[in-house]
ZAPAVEX-998023 format. One line per field, with one value per residue: residue in one letter; x negated, y, z of N, C-alpha, C in turn. Coordinates in steps of 0.001 Angstrom, whole numbers, plus 500000, padded with zeros to 6 digits. Atoms other than C-alpha are relative to their C-alpha. Layout:
// ZAPAVEX-998023
zase A, ...
n.X X, ...
n.Y Y, ...
n.Z Z, ...
ca.X X, ...
ca.Y Y, ...
ca.Z Z, ...
c.X X, ...
c.Y Y, ...
c.Z Z, ...
// end
This chain:
// ZAPAVEX-998023
zase M, P, E, T, P, R, N, P, P, L, L, G, C, D, F, S, S, R, P, T, R, H, K, P, I, V, I, A, Y, G, H, A, A, R, G, C, V, V, L, D, A, L, C, R, C, D, S, L, S, A, F, E, Q, A, L, Q, A, P, A, S, W, V, G, G, F, D, F, P, F, G, L, P, R, E, L, V, Q, Q, L, G, W, P, G, D, W, L, T, L, M, H, H, Y, A, S, L, E, R, D, T, I, R, A, T, F, R, A, F, C, A, A, R, P, V, G, A, K, F, A, H, R, Q, T, D, G, P, A, G, S, S, P, S, M, K, W, V, N, P, P, V, A, W, M, L, H, A, G, L, P, C, L, L, R, A, G, V, H, L, P, G, L, H, D, G, D, P, Q, R, V, A, L, E, A, Y, P, G, L, L, A, R, E, L, L, G, T, R, S, Y, K, S, D, D, R, A, K, Q, T, P, A, R, L, I, A, R, K, D, L, L, T, G, L, E, N, G, H, T, R, L, G, L, R, L, K, L, S, H, A, Q, R, D, Q, L, A, D, D, A, S, G, D, H, L, D, A, V, L, C, L, I, Q, A, A, W, A, Q, A, Q, G, A, P, R, Y, G, L, P, A, R, I, D, P, L, E, G, W, I, V, T, A, L, A, E, P, N, G, K, T, L, G, E, A, T, K, R, R, Q, L, R, A, Q, P, L, K, L, G, Q
n.X 499216, 500765, 500069, 499093, 500842, 499986, 499499, 501070, 500849, 499822, 501226, 499817, 501289, 500415, 500877, 500961, 500297, 501417, 500306, 501362, 500069, 499538, 498607, 499607, 498606, 499629, 498870, 499376, 499289, 499087, 498853, 498798, 499442, 498883, 499861, 501347, 501011, 501143, 501274, 500914, 501362, 500341, 501080, 500530, 500590, 500919, 500166, 498821, 500242, 499584, 498556, 499438, 500156, 498966, 498708, 499914, 500124, 498776, 499124, 498679, 499770, 499296, 500840, 499718, 501223, 499873, 500435, 498872, 499878, 499556, 500098, 498694, 499473, 500134, 501361, 500334, 499264, 500575, 501364, 499887, 500574, 499088, 498796, 499929, 500765, 501325, 500823, 500431, 501094, 501210, 500494, 500549, 501220, 501033, 500564, 501060, 499386, 500111, 498935, 498727, 499979, 499865, 498691, 499035, 500178, 499327, 498515, 499588, 500199, 498948, 498779, 499925, 500444, 498976, 499594, 501126, 500060, 498792, 499745, 499151, 498710, 500215, 500820, 499163, 499625, 501107, 500748, 501372, 500676, 499784, 501048, 501001, 500849, 501367, 500650, 499341, 500920, 500258, 499262, 500228, 501076, 499667, 499250, 500923, 500919, 499290, 498993, 500676, 500360, 498829, 499689, 501008, 499745, 498838, 498925, 498598, 499571, 498601, 499479, 501021, 500782, 499910, 501258, 499970, 498890, 500507, 500755, 499141, 500514, 499066, 500536, 499680, 500462, 499997, 499464, 498524, 499719, 500708, 499154, 498820, 500401, 500793, 499609, 501108, 501282, 501134, 500615, 501243, 500837, 501326, 500928, 500354, 499722, 498544, 499681, 499786, 499215, 498591, 499711, 500044, 498796, 498981, 500176, 499467, 498483, 499515, 500078, 498865, 498739, 499956, 499848, 498586, 499010, 499218, 499722, 498732, 500132, 499564, 501072, 500954, 501337, 500531, 501464, 500725, 500582, 501183, 499605, 499484, 501186, 500681, 499178, 499992, 501371, 500405, 499515, 499754, 498654, 500008, 499469, 498643, 499237, 499794, 498970, 498701, 499651, 499680, 498622, 499117, 499971, 499167, 498612, 499757, 499931, 498684, 498918, 500088, 500085, 501034, 500291, 500822, 499571, 500055, 498651, 499579, 500425, 501170, 500529, 500929, 501323, 500513, 500031, 499317, 500688, 499224, 499359, 499488, 498501, 499332, 498525, 499430, 499868, 501346, 500626, 500830, 499415, 500433, 500678, 499076, 499540, 501107, 500162, 498887, 500109, 501145, 499453, 498921, 500357, 501073, 499707, 500413, 500694, 499178, 498843
n.Y 498840, 498754, 499401, 498943, 498765, 499227, 498657, 499023, 499979, 499084, 499737, 499272, 499369, 499402, 498910, 499270, 498713, 500015, 501403, 500447, 501435, 500462, 499592, 499770, 500025, 501364, 500137, 501357, 500267, 501110, 500016, 500564, 501310, 500664, 499547, 500052, 499091, 500856, 499281, 500541, 499715, 498868, 499250, 498916, 498835, 499344, 498509, 499496, 500223, 501427, 500004, 499398, 500894, 501014, 499434, 499664, 501237, 500225, 501089, 499532, 500396, 499176, 500044, 499267, 499357, 499495, 498609, 499141, 499485, 498648, 499222, 499558, 498736, 498918, 499589, 499296, 498724, 499092, 499660, 499292, 500810, 500213, 500871, 501066, 501052, 500222, 498881, 500120, 501068, 499442, 498958, 500670, 500742, 499027, 499448, 500840, 500601, 499017, 499046, 500674, 500237, 498642, 499545, 500849, 499747, 498749, 500318, 500742, 499195, 499098, 500769, 500490, 501356, 500983, 499755, 499373, 500396, 500030, 501333, 500283, 500652, 501480, 500470, 500569, 501321, 500910, 500008, 499687, 498726, 498846, 499932, 498910, 500366, 500193, 501053, 501065, 500255, 498884, 500107, 498814, 500256, 501068, 499329, 499142, 500825, 501017, 499544, 499617, 501210, 500441, 499029, 500145, 501320, 499864, 500930, 499427, 499834, 499757, 498918, 498912, 499658, 500938, 500444, 501338, 500774, 501396, 500005, 499286, 499962, 499671, 499844, 501099, 499779, 501295, 499990, 500072, 501409, 500664, 499751, 500909, 501343, 499942, 498933, 499047, 500744, 499544, 501150, 499623, 498872, 499855, 500009, 501395, 500275, 500165, 501099, 500993, 501145, 499666, 499415, 501147, 500760, 499175, 500134, 501348, 499908, 499177, 500809, 500923, 499331, 499677, 501195, 500469, 498961, 499521, 498572, 499701, 500050, 501276, 500525, 500903, 499882, 501319, 499885, 501235, 500073, 499148, 498595, 499774, 499842, 498807, 498947, 500051, 499678, 498574, 499254, 498641, 499952, 499305, 500950, 500285, 498814, 500030, 501018, 499375, 499135, 500783, 500472, 498863, 499770, 501125, 499581, 498823, 500532, 500680, 498949, 499529, 498578, 499014, 499531, 500983, 500129, 498695, 499424, 499227, 498647, 499661, 498678, 500192, 499457, 500898, 501445, 500938, 501295, 501033, 500874, 499261, 499969, 498681, 500043, 499893, 498631, 499509, 499470, 500927, 500679, 499752, 501178, 500996, 500690, 500777, 501195, 500844, 500554, 500991, 501297, 500529, 501132, 499605, 499685, 501121, 499616, 499479, 499308
n.Z 500027, 500027, 498676, 499781, 499931, 498723, 499946, 500174, 498821, 498862, 499168, 498809, 499732, 498694, 500492, 499186, 500678, 500283, 500051, 499945, 499986, 498758, 499947, 501356, 500416, 500321, 500892, 500088, 501241, 499881, 500847, 499297, 500577, 499285, 498649, 499371, 500514, 500087, 499958, 501029, 499765, 499185, 500632, 499148, 500745, 499143, 500300, 500656, 501413, 500299, 499828, 501188, 501125, 499826, 500381, 501400, 500840, 500852, 499432, 499483, 498610, 498964, 498810, 498747, 499599, 498608, 499678, 500278, 501312, 499933, 498745, 499486, 500661, 498964, 500030, 501301, 500025, 499122, 500569, 501183, 501093, 501116, 499663, 501051, 499472, 500733, 499664, 498603, 499887, 500600, 499028, 498810, 500332, 500270, 498706, 499213, 498792, 498915, 500155, 499652, 498569, 499305, 500276, 499287, 498533, 499688, 500071, 498757, 498838, 499850, 499735, 498602, 499633, 500347, 501348, 500635, 501417, 500759, 500479, 501153, 499688, 499990, 498800, 499025, 500337, 500188, 498860, 500492, 499582, 500962, 501022, 499736, 498896, 500556, 499220, 499344, 501140, 500756, 501255, 500864, 500874, 500937, 501030, 500716, 500869, 500745, 500999, 501276, 500760, 500699, 501047, 501071, 500674, 500827, 499619, 499778, 498583, 500041, 499170, 499784, 501156, 501109, 500555, 500696, 499368, 499818, 498774, 499119, 498679, 498987, 498705, 499051, 498602, 499416, 498692, 500023, 499909, 498823, 498855, 499925, 499529, 498856, 498982, 499679, 499896, 500939, 500673, 500732, 499488, 500597, 498888, 499700, 498609, 499811, 500896, 498936, 500287, 500075, 501387, 500986, 499851, 500557, 501492, 500331, 499909, 501054, 501144, 499955, 500317, 501379, 500798, 499804, 500498, 498889, 500079, 500586, 501466, 500478, 500921, 499302, 500446, 500322, 499907, 499820, 498709, 499929, 499940, 498629, 499096, 500310, 499514, 498524, 499516, 500226, 498726, 500303, 500536, 501228, 500989, 499592, 500337, 501415, 500290, 499528, 501077, 501194, 499829, 500289, 501427, 500586, 499728, 500892, 501315, 500177, 500102, 501452, 500414, 499921, 498585, 499346, 498639, 499279, 499920, 501119, 499856, 499144, 500132, 501073, 499525, 498878, 500282, 499154, 499801, 500483, 499052, 498808, 500134, 500020, 500012, 501357, 500546, 500205, 498827, 499357, 498867, 498629, 499400, 499565, 501242, 500618, 499176, 500300, 501337, 499955, 499483, 500903, 500950, 500899, 501341, 500926, 501201, 501062, 499449
ca.X 499960, 498784, 497511, 500005, 498741, 497833, 499539, 497515, 494581, 494708, 492127, 491929, 489183, 487696, 485940, 482885, 482202, 478456, 477942, 474733, 473459, 474391, 477765, 478946, 482236, 484028, 486341, 488554, 489719, 492737, 495928, 499548, 501003, 504354, 504572, 500904, 498070, 494999, 491566, 489306, 486190, 484625, 482316, 480085, 479177, 476100, 476576, 479299, 477916, 478400, 481936, 482704, 481358, 483662, 486596, 485691, 485169, 487546, 490331, 493972, 494719, 496844, 494665, 495083, 492423, 491809, 491277, 493654, 494982, 496101, 496057, 498835, 501058, 501007, 497230, 497053, 499588, 498038, 494560, 495910, 494513, 496033, 499532, 499093, 497754, 495067, 493912, 493759, 491691, 489211, 488903, 488422, 485826, 483922, 483424, 480405, 481181, 479843, 482349, 485207, 484219, 484025, 487351, 489168, 487655, 488962, 492426, 492473, 491134, 494038, 496618, 497982, 496700, 498400, 499023, 495570, 495797, 498289, 499833, 501162, 504767, 503361, 501202, 504134, 505604, 502154, 500586, 497549, 495004, 495563, 493665, 491973, 490211, 486478, 485492, 486645, 487566, 486076, 488942, 488377, 485070, 486577, 489113, 486267, 484083, 486663, 489373, 486923, 485741, 489349, 489777, 486560, 487490, 490788, 493029, 496788, 498009, 501733, 503573, 500472, 498593, 499031, 496093, 495411, 498683, 496614, 494638, 496897, 495532, 497596, 496755, 496668, 496068, 494959, 495939, 499525, 499637, 497126, 499380, 502369, 500341, 498125, 499894, 497228, 494509, 491236, 489689, 486675, 483827, 480723, 479103, 477233, 477791, 481577, 481525, 482985, 484492, 487869, 487665, 486540, 489596, 491774, 490296, 491142, 494686, 495079, 493990, 496444, 499287, 498391, 498067, 501485, 503122, 504131, 504244, 507351, 505934, 506694, 503402, 501078, 497360, 495623, 491912, 489295, 487667, 484458, 486341, 488221, 484883, 483343, 486281, 486309, 482548, 482387, 482577, 482747, 486096, 485169, 485921, 489129, 490282, 489764, 491899, 494710, 494587, 494725, 497992, 499549, 498544, 500191, 503492, 503223, 502577, 505715, 507796, 506502, 506219, 506796, 506911, 505133, 507189, 506650, 509690, 511799, 510871, 507407, 505639, 503632, 500873, 500421, 500970, 502207, 500710, 502043, 504340, 504903, 508644, 510867, 514654, 516855, 517220, 513456, 512860, 510217, 511235, 511139, 509103, 512098, 513585, 510217, 509844, 513346, 512565, 509269, 511308, 513762, 513790, 510677, 510768, 510718, 508360, 509897, 512579
ca.Y 499968, 503555, 505458, 507868, 511472, 513544, 516703, 519884, 520280, 521964, 523613, 524953, 527356, 528028, 531394, 533016, 536709, 536068, 532483, 530666, 527039, 526679, 528495, 527984, 528647, 525245, 524347, 521232, 519845, 517591, 516790, 515907, 512445, 511111, 513263, 512874, 515352, 513368, 514812, 514390, 516184, 518740, 521480, 523848, 527300, 528826, 532301, 534518, 534134, 530343, 530889, 533161, 530608, 527977, 530259, 531095, 527445, 526537, 524650, 524985, 525029, 526356, 527365, 528482, 530830, 531555, 535275, 538249, 539530, 542926, 545632, 546738, 549430, 551379, 551560, 552517, 555279, 556785, 556794, 558357, 555498, 554607, 553128, 551012, 547554, 547208, 550795, 550198, 546985, 548792, 551649, 549257, 547225, 550468, 551367, 550206, 548051, 550711, 553178, 550692, 549815, 553569, 554252, 551302, 552006, 555556, 554291, 551890, 554421, 556677, 553960, 552689, 549635, 546509, 548074, 548923, 547101, 547644, 544359, 543111, 541798, 538264, 538272, 537573, 534575, 533151, 533948, 535398, 538070, 541570, 542002, 545105, 543217, 543302, 540874, 537617, 536756, 539286, 539067, 542631, 541573, 538487, 540635, 543017, 540201, 537694, 539668, 541321, 537803, 536843, 539999, 539528, 535919, 537130, 534759, 535288, 536534, 536042, 539092, 541239, 541128, 539454, 537391, 534014, 531992, 528774, 529795, 530757, 532015, 532336, 533566, 530588, 530273, 526910, 527837, 527962, 524133, 523255, 524764, 522699, 519573, 520710, 523563, 525647, 522902, 523990, 521717, 523628, 526029, 527405, 527523, 524244, 524485, 524459, 521523, 519198, 515706, 517258, 519151, 516026, 514273, 517189, 517016, 513275, 513946, 516675, 514355, 511701, 514143, 515264, 511761, 510902, 514011, 515395, 519083, 520787, 520787, 517065, 516231, 513382, 513768, 510833, 510343, 507647, 506357, 508235, 511502, 511106, 510603, 513624, 515858, 514661, 515032, 518635, 520375, 523759, 522781, 524400, 521301, 520563, 524171, 523893, 520735, 522565, 525187, 522543, 521183, 524662, 525045, 521647, 522906, 526151, 524228, 522196, 525385, 526580, 529782, 532668, 532906, 529605, 529528, 533194, 535052, 536789, 540119, 540879, 544085, 544489, 546309, 543729, 540346, 537170, 534026, 531037, 528719, 531416, 531500, 534455, 534995, 534710, 538439, 538793, 540075, 538490, 535992, 536735, 534350, 532594, 531867, 530757, 528253, 526876, 526422, 524658, 522075, 521709, 519130, 519207, 521039, 518465, 518526, 520634, 522113
ca.Z 500024, 499282, 502291, 503775, 503089, 506061, 507057, 506321, 508726, 512175, 514233, 517776, 518865, 522281, 521746, 523171, 522347, 522565, 521554, 522235, 522057, 525715, 525389, 521903, 520185, 520016, 517179, 517353, 513978, 513743, 512085, 513055, 512470, 513658, 516733, 517529, 517253, 516101, 517063, 513993, 515031, 517377, 515978, 517920, 516517, 518073, 516535, 515219, 511724, 511953, 513235, 510280, 507776, 509344, 508839, 505252, 504165, 501323, 503068, 504196, 507933, 510758, 513720, 517297, 518613, 522307, 522237, 522109, 518746, 520128, 522817, 525144, 523515, 526826, 526723, 523100, 523414, 526489, 524858, 521756, 519593, 516192, 516346, 513258, 514107, 511333, 511858, 515574, 515164, 512843, 515413, 518302, 516497, 515685, 519396, 521429, 524436, 526813, 525417, 525728, 529274, 530357, 528681, 530229, 533709, 533535, 532565, 535477, 537935, 537300, 538129, 541407, 543163, 541871, 538465, 537286, 533933, 531207, 529876, 526598, 526509, 525983, 529137, 531456, 529646, 528890, 532263, 530385, 531363, 530017, 526766, 528074, 530854, 530495, 533287, 534703, 531973, 529539, 527001, 525836, 524456, 522906, 521020, 520041, 518640, 517422, 515599, 513096, 512229, 511298, 509282, 507361, 506591, 505105, 507059, 507564, 510999, 511131, 512439, 512337, 509027, 505629, 504423, 502769, 503448, 503251, 506342, 509187, 512456, 515608, 519085, 521506, 525228, 526635, 530151, 529149, 528525, 531210, 533888, 532845, 533710, 536468, 538214, 539914, 539943, 538361, 535775, 534573, 535560, 533856, 537328, 537921, 541653, 541037, 538583, 541231, 541224, 541857, 538620, 536755, 538136, 537043, 533464, 533353, 534572, 532037, 529294, 530400, 530380, 526908, 525546, 527005, 525608, 528946, 527902, 526711, 523155, 522918, 521161, 522151, 521775, 520061, 521018, 520642, 523795, 522935, 522394, 525726, 527525, 525780, 526731, 530383, 530731, 529554, 532973, 531271, 529756, 526434, 524286, 526212, 525778, 522001, 521919, 523952, 521296, 518557, 520123, 520162, 516478, 515747, 517245, 515257, 512050, 512573, 512950, 509550, 507699, 507935, 511879, 512862, 516052, 517053, 518357, 515875, 517255, 518601, 519153, 515883, 517782, 520585, 518971, 520716, 522109, 520280, 522338, 525039, 525695, 524837, 525298, 522171, 521987, 521779, 525312, 527404, 530073, 533742, 535926, 537346, 533848, 532607, 535454, 534773, 531021, 531782, 533655, 530755, 527928, 525692, 522449, 519641, 516747, 514058, 516365
c.X 499165, 499943, 500913, 499216, 500162, 500742, 498792, 499158, 500396, 498711, 500396, 498564, 499862, 498866, 499039, 499578, 498512, 499516, 498534, 500014, 500633, 501490, 500553, 501560, 500296, 501193, 500382, 500808, 500908, 501082, 501214, 500486, 500986, 500048, 498751, 499150, 498724, 498849, 499072, 498584, 499908, 498718, 499564, 499318, 499105, 499886, 501336, 500024, 500447, 501525, 500723, 499917, 501047, 501363, 500176, 499877, 501258, 500870, 501344, 500098, 500950, 499119, 500455, 498666, 500224, 499327, 501124, 500047, 500471, 499750, 501346, 500466, 499782, 498625, 499693, 500630, 499394, 498659, 500129, 499363, 501033, 501131, 500279, 498997, 498652, 499095, 499446, 498875, 498681, 499429, 499398, 498736, 498790, 499390, 498982, 500657, 499861, 501128, 501331, 500083, 500297, 501431, 501061, 499889, 500763, 501510, 500383, 499873, 501134, 501356, 499995, 499427, 501090, 500515, 498884, 499948, 501320, 500092, 500775, 501313, 499779, 499303, 500920, 500458, 498767, 499094, 498492, 499476, 500291, 498824, 499009, 499036, 498632, 499132, 500921, 501454, 499857, 500798, 499970, 498882, 500300, 500848, 499011, 499129, 500718, 500874, 499360, 499562, 501200, 500279, 499063, 500182, 501300, 501172, 501289, 500335, 501437, 500490, 499106, 499393, 500095, 498629, 500301, 501028, 499529, 499155, 500702, 499415, 501037, 499237, 500492, 499454, 500081, 500517, 501488, 500478, 499404, 500827, 501243, 499681, 499305, 500425, 498754, 498648, 499024, 499388, 498692, 499264, 498696, 498891, 499709, 500418, 501519, 500504, 500149, 500742, 501481, 500408, 499838, 501284, 501153, 499939, 500597, 501512, 500596, 500068, 501103, 501349, 500128, 500221, 501415, 501038, 500847, 500135, 501340, 499914, 500363, 499023, 499052, 498667, 499396, 498432, 499389, 499458, 498778, 500398, 500561, 498909, 499268, 500803, 499980, 498640, 499526, 500537, 500341, 501508, 500096, 500616, 501491, 500928, 500267, 501052, 501394, 500410, 500469, 501460, 500993, 500134, 500871, 501485, 500374, 500127, 501358, 501219, 499989, 500060, 501496, 499620, 499049, 500380, 500030, 501412, 500371, 499587, 498846, 499481, 498877, 498628, 499306, 499773, 500638, 499167, 500948, 500395, 500431, 501499, 500553, 501491, 500503, 500024, 498620, 499304, 499206, 500765, 499475, 499402, 500934, 500546, 499002, 499845, 501135, 499772, 498881, 500389, 501064, 499450, 498853, 500617, 499508, 499202, 500900, 501247, 499926
c.Y 501276, 500619, 501225, 501368, 500689, 501284, 500931, 500121, 501010, 500276, 500852, 500478, 500519, 500999, 500527, 501220, 500154, 498568, 499664, 498393, 499444, 500353, 500266, 500288, 498538, 499974, 498515, 499845, 498784, 500049, 499407, 498815, 499349, 500389, 500008, 501204, 499196, 500926, 499409, 500295, 501248, 500698, 501076, 501094, 500836, 501541, 500447, 499847, 498566, 499862, 500585, 499059, 498849, 500459, 500223, 498748, 499747, 498866, 500680, 499570, 500946, 499926, 500795, 500432, 500608, 501335, 500947, 500549, 501437, 500658, 500430, 501349, 501175, 500625, 500753, 501373, 501022, 500485, 500849, 499229, 499769, 499053, 498972, 498875, 499918, 501251, 500014, 499029, 500522, 501086, 499318, 499295, 500967, 500542, 499039, 499541, 501012, 501080, 499431, 499838, 501305, 500427, 499194, 500256, 501282, 499798, 499344, 500847, 500991, 499392, 499449, 498550, 498963, 500109, 500612, 499801, 500228, 498550, 500071, 499319, 498493, 499579, 499309, 498545, 498995, 499814, 500299, 501246, 501151, 500031, 501150, 499685, 499669, 499079, 499036, 499857, 501273, 499958, 501213, 499858, 498896, 500518, 500850, 499218, 499104, 500515, 500482, 498755, 499471, 500910, 499889, 498729, 500047, 499120, 500740, 499973, 500283, 501071, 501230, 500454, 498901, 499691, 498699, 499093, 498590, 499912, 500861, 499982, 500585, 500128, 498948, 500325, 498647, 499922, 499800, 498468, 499304, 500174, 499189, 498665, 499988, 500991, 500912, 499311, 500491, 498786, 500344, 501178, 500039, 499994, 498511, 499625, 499735, 498839, 498773, 498754, 500302, 500569, 498956, 499243, 500815, 499992, 498615, 499998, 500815, 499205, 498934, 500605, 500335, 498799, 499395, 500936, 500599, 501529, 500208, 500036, 498618, 499342, 499170, 500135, 498590, 500173, 498578, 499988, 500922, 501471, 500322, 500199, 501381, 501219, 500055, 500393, 501389, 500827, 501377, 500138, 500564, 499051, 499701, 501193, 500113, 499079, 500501, 500954, 499296, 499503, 501128, 500294, 498902, 500326, 501127, 499530, 499361, 501005, 500613, 501484, 500624, 500295, 498992, 499971, 501305, 500520, 500863, 501405, 500098, 501325, 499833, 500650, 499031, 498556, 499152, 498709, 498861, 498979, 500703, 500268, 501457, 499741, 500094, 501392, 500686, 500600, 498921, 499382, 500456, 498633, 498955, 499241, 499145, 498702, 498989, 499375, 499069, 498701, 499386, 498914, 500525, 500491, 498910, 500577, 500454, 500799, 501506
c.Z 500012, 501419, 500113, 500091, 501328, 499906, 499839, 501325, 501008, 500547, 501273, 500380, 501425, 499659, 501041, 499261, 499751, 500038, 499936, 499843, 501317, 500321, 498689, 499847, 499566, 499095, 499979, 498726, 500206, 498981, 500725, 499198, 500862, 501442, 500817, 499407, 500083, 499918, 498999, 500314, 500883, 499488, 500941, 499105, 500999, 499810, 499351, 498513, 499607, 500169, 498726, 498751, 500183, 499585, 498512, 499140, 499190, 500565, 500434, 501411, 500707, 501230, 501166, 500638, 501393, 500221, 499563, 498505, 500052, 501371, 500498, 499435, 500955, 499978, 498832, 499949, 500991, 499592, 498761, 498774, 498981, 500355, 498985, 500376, 499282, 500265, 501379, 500142, 499347, 500987, 501223, 499750, 499732, 501268, 500626, 501288, 501226, 499974, 500406, 501470, 500771, 499793, 500842, 501552, 500340, 499974, 501226, 501246, 500298, 500378, 501378, 500163, 499716, 498599, 499177, 498502, 499333, 499326, 498726, 500458, 500106, 501233, 501097, 499721, 499904, 501233, 499616, 500604, 499091, 498969, 500126, 501168, 499523, 500811, 500489, 499586, 499147, 498628, 499138, 499044, 498936, 498833, 499149, 499058, 499057, 498881, 498724, 499121, 499160, 498804, 498861, 499259, 499152, 500341, 500238, 501463, 500016, 500970, 500159, 498677, 498984, 499514, 499177, 500653, 500189, 501240, 501010, 501362, 501012, 501348, 500853, 501364, 500642, 501387, 500112, 500074, 501206, 501312, 500110, 500536, 501276, 501051, 500136, 500139, 498935, 499372, 499320, 500777, 499197, 501098, 500423, 501414, 500206, 499061, 500900, 499531, 499876, 498632, 498909, 500054, 499279, 498465, 499484, 500079, 498933, 498654, 499958, 499721, 498571, 499138, 500144, 499602, 501076, 500088, 499285, 498515, 499420, 499137, 500880, 499314, 499776, 499920, 499895, 501392, 500133, 500105, 501368, 500975, 499779, 500580, 501533, 500560, 499871, 501149, 499736, 499513, 498607, 498893, 500337, 499639, 498543, 499590, 500463, 498938, 498734, 500117, 499814, 498518, 499366, 500098, 499074, 498525, 499700, 499859, 498606, 499755, 500030, 501545, 500682, 501454, 500846, 500139, 498886, 500026, 501059, 499723, 498915, 500340, 501007, 499533, 500992, 500089, 499563, 501080, 501323, 499731, 499975, 499977, 498532, 499466, 499776, 501180, 500673, 501197, 501370, 500519, 500349, 498771, 499384, 500750, 499709, 498584, 499973, 500543, 499032, 499070, 499049, 498692, 499002, 498763, 498904, 500445, 499724
// end
């Protein structure tokens, strides 16, 4: 019998704004098959140029990338920065990090305790850090380094920027799926002193949950024994985070063009994290509603 053709490729990316051999950008390649997400390969990029080459390779894919695709509208408006997304991204990329840091510090200093940072609408439903945060985690630098790579590669960013429809890039966030399975348990650390047996057990539990399809996305991760060992043994969690983004990309691929599962109405300046929940009217979910939906029936592939 002829071999069943594969679905178009998927990729998930755990990003580093200053990649090195010891802290690379990790790309997980895979494909969807009968409700499973099959991990095909893991690739490490030790430089931004290597990352761009991977993006520009002639291929069709849907990818989930773990870095912000936009800035909070409140921040942009207060700073008087451009209100058009593409113009804003070019302006942001043109600034030096020291300038960005000083600007963001001044913005935060003028705000009350407990509300120092401006947030995007997607941050609440996703539980993500504000994209203007420059430390712990430095997502502001990830946006500054990563988004220009996507633009230069000419990929398509649904809801934000038209590009090559054969290469579709979506903002992903691995913590969104990890929390469904682990709650507040930590599964990774770049600090060797914190790479504990408890975190190893958490990574193994996370992998078991993914293989059994225990997230609301209703997708099962398919791994070889060697791949499972590799993901569990990476105490930094970089390879596992790339795989979590891969699963989010698989769900988005199943939803299809033009939205790839993004809400019908998103702020065109801020963007949206794929698989983060929104109410039918486009408003973001409150925390109580979000928790209720996380306990609801899984979303089926293609729903």
